[in-house]
N, C-alpha and C positions, 0 to 999 in steps of 0.2 A: 504494500500500500504506500509506503514511504517513497519507494522508487517511482511509483506511478505519479505521486504528487510532484516529485522533482521533475519528471518528464513534462508534466503539464506546465510547470513554471517556466521551463526552458522554451516550450512552444510559445507561451505568451510573450516572452522576451523577444524571440525571433520575429513574431508577428508585429510587435511594436516597432522593432528596428526596421522592418521592411516598410511599414507605414511612413516612418520618418524619412527613409531614403526616397520613397516615392514623392513625398512633399518637397524634398530638397531638389530632386530632379525637375519637378514642375517649376519651382522657383528659378532654377538656373536656366531653364528653357525660356522663361519670361524675360530674364535679364539679357539673354542672347538676342532677343528681338528688340527690347526696349532700351538697354543701356550696356553696350559692349564693354566700355571701360570698367564699369562696376562688375560685369561678368568675369573679366580677367582678374580683377582684384580679388573677388570672392574665390575664384579657382585657385589663386595663389595661396590664400589663407587655408583653403581646404587641403591643398597638397602638403603644406607644412604641418598642419594639424594631423593629417593622416599618418605622416611619418612618425610624429611624436606618439600618436596612439599606438602604432605598431610596436614602437620601442617599449612603451609602457606595458603593453599586453605581453610581449615576449618576456620581459623582465618578471612580470607577475606569474607567468606560466612556469618560468624556471624556479621561482621561489616556491610555488605550489608543488611542483614536481619533486623538488628537494625535500620539502616537508613530507610529502607522500612517501618518498623513498625511505626517509628516516623512520616513519611510522611503520612501514612494511617490514623493514629490517628488524625493528623492535618486536613486532608480532612474531616473526620467524624465530628470533632469539628466545622469546618467551616460551614458545611452543617447545623448542629444543630443551630449554632448562627444566620444563615441567614434564619432560619425557612423553610428550603427546604425539610425536612424529609418527610412530608406528600405528597409533590409533587412527590417524588420518589416512595413512596408506591402506589400512584394513577396511576403513569405511568406504574409500573410493573403490577398492577391489570388490567389496561385498555388495554394494548398493548402486554402483555406477554403470553396471552392464545391463541396463534396462533399455527397452525399445524407445528410440527417440520420438518425443512428442512435443507439441507446442506448449503444453501446459506444464512442462518440466524444464529444469535448468540443464542445458546441453552445452558441453564443451569438450573439445578434443576427442570426440568419439564416445564420450561418457554421457549418461543421461540420469538425472536425479529427480526424484519426487520431492516437491517443496516441503511436504510434511516431514519426510525423513531428514531433509537438510535442517529443518527447525529443531528436530529432536537432537540431532548430533551437535548443533550449535549450542543448545542448552547443556548438553553433556560436557562440552569443552568449558563452558562457563562454570559449571559445577566443579570442574577440576582446575580452577584458577585463572582461566582466561576472562577477558572482558569485551567480548564481541557485543556490539550494539544489537538490541532486539528490535530496533526500528529500521535500521539500514542493513543491507546485505553486503555492501562493498568490501569491507575488510575480510569477512568470512569467505566470500567467493574468491577474493584474491588468493587466500591461503590454498583453497582447493585447486585453483589454476596453477599455482606455483608447484604443488606436489604432482599434479598430472603432467605438467610439462617436464619436470625433473625426472619423473619415471620414464617418460618417452625418450628423453635425451640419453639417460643411462642405458636404456634398453638398446637404442641404436648403436651406441658406442660399444657395448658388449657384443652385439651381433657382428659389427664390423671386424672385431678382433678375431673372429673364427670363420669369417666368410670365405677365406681362401682354402680352408682345410676341408677335405672331403673324405677323410678316413676317421671313423669313430674311434679307432684304437689310438690315434694320435692326440685325442682331446684329453685335457685334464678333467678332473671331477667337476670343477667349476664351469669349464667350457661346456661340458655335457649338460649340466643343469641349465645353462643359458640357452643351449640349443633346444631343450625341451620347453623352456618358456616361449621361445619363438614358435615352436610347433603348436603348442596348445592355444596360443593366441591366434595363430593362423586358422585353427579349427573353430574359432569363434568364442573361445572361453577366456576368462580372465585368469591370469596365472602370476603368482608372486613367489619369489624365492624366500625361504625362511631360514635357511641354513646359517645365515650371518647374524641371526637374532637369537642366539642361545639355542643352538641345534639340539632338539630333543628326539632325534631319529628321523625326522622328515626333512625334505629338501624344498618342496614346492607345495603350495596350496592352490588348487584349481577349482574355480566355481563353475559348475556345469548346470545352469538353470538354478533349481532350488537345492542342488546337491553340492556339498562342500567335500572335495576329494583331496586326500593326502597323497602326495607323490614321493616315493623313496627312489632316488636316482642312483644307479650303480654303474659307473663307467669302469667295467671290470675286464680283466684279461682271462680269468678262469671262470668256472661255473659259480654262480651265486648260490650260497647255501642258506641254511635256516636262519642265521643271524639277521639277514636283511628282512626276512619276513617277520621275525619277532620284533624288530625295530619298527616296522610299519604298523604292526598291531598296537604297540605302545604309543606311537606317535598319533595314530588315528584317535585314540582316546584323549591324549594330552591336548591336541589342537581342536578337539570337539568336531571332528569330521564325520561325515556320513559314510564315506567309503575310503579305501586305501588301495593304492596300486604300487607295485614295484616295477620300475622300468630299467632295463639294463642294455648295455651295448654287447652283452654276451648271452649266456643261457643260464638255466637253473638246474640244480641237482634234483634228483627224484624226490629226496626228502623235503626240499623246499617247496616243490609242487604239491606234495601231500599236505604239508603244514599250511600252505596258502589256501588250499581248498577247505581245510577244516576251519579256518578263521575268516573265510570270505574275503580274501585278499586277491585282487586280480594281478596276474603276472603278464608283463609285456616284454616279449623277447626281442632280440636283435633284429631278426628279419621283419618283425612287425614294426619296429621303430623305423627301419629303412623304408618300408612301404609307405608309412605315414608321412615321412619326410619328403618322399617323392611326390605324393599326392597333394599335400597341402603347401609345401614350400617350394616345390618344383626343383628340389635339390637331390642329386644322386650321391648317396653315401655308401661306402663299402665297409 
């Protein structure tokens, strides 16, 4: 509502400015016909005045931008100090993959319900932030910042492995990044969690209403029971509905049996290669 009132005020100012400009043009047209000397004098005044106005406006804009930048830096610093960065990333990942609609806030391929945004903003305020409940600007800036940062990080990570086409030459981290690219190409949201206090899982993938734990194993030998056991524990720890173990290798017979008993899906090397070719158009061996 506050944003709508602000838009109406801006429209009124533009309309008033346009009316004044029209009156001025009519006046100058009259001088052109009735008094050429006065016309050129007035034109000179306007030219000088216009330059001064432009200089003042540019100066004010720079001051406003500097203040805005200082405020935005303070917001990001405050979020970091309060340990809320991961909360924002998880919110974006969990609630941003909705179908784009005009009645939602849409940015960078993400779409958010306004009620969910309000609830999350209130949650952040309850945890020490001071986002306005009347204006959305600061809160939406934070979401844009994290969405852009995630996209930039993902592109850089992807570029670092783009020239490699051999799964066996990837590091564990590179294999995780490759899986992130794959799941996103399949239309899902995927976030690495190994760097945030690894509890046995590597990625969390949101597949519609299902939250899926991914255990990534860039392995040279057969993957055994331990990987399945880690996936079972991580599924519970991260409150996921399902869990999958994805490997660049294969699985032992014991791991297959244990996975079946615990409803853990196993994705083998050949399946990974097939998915990479289908969704990323990349041929890996």
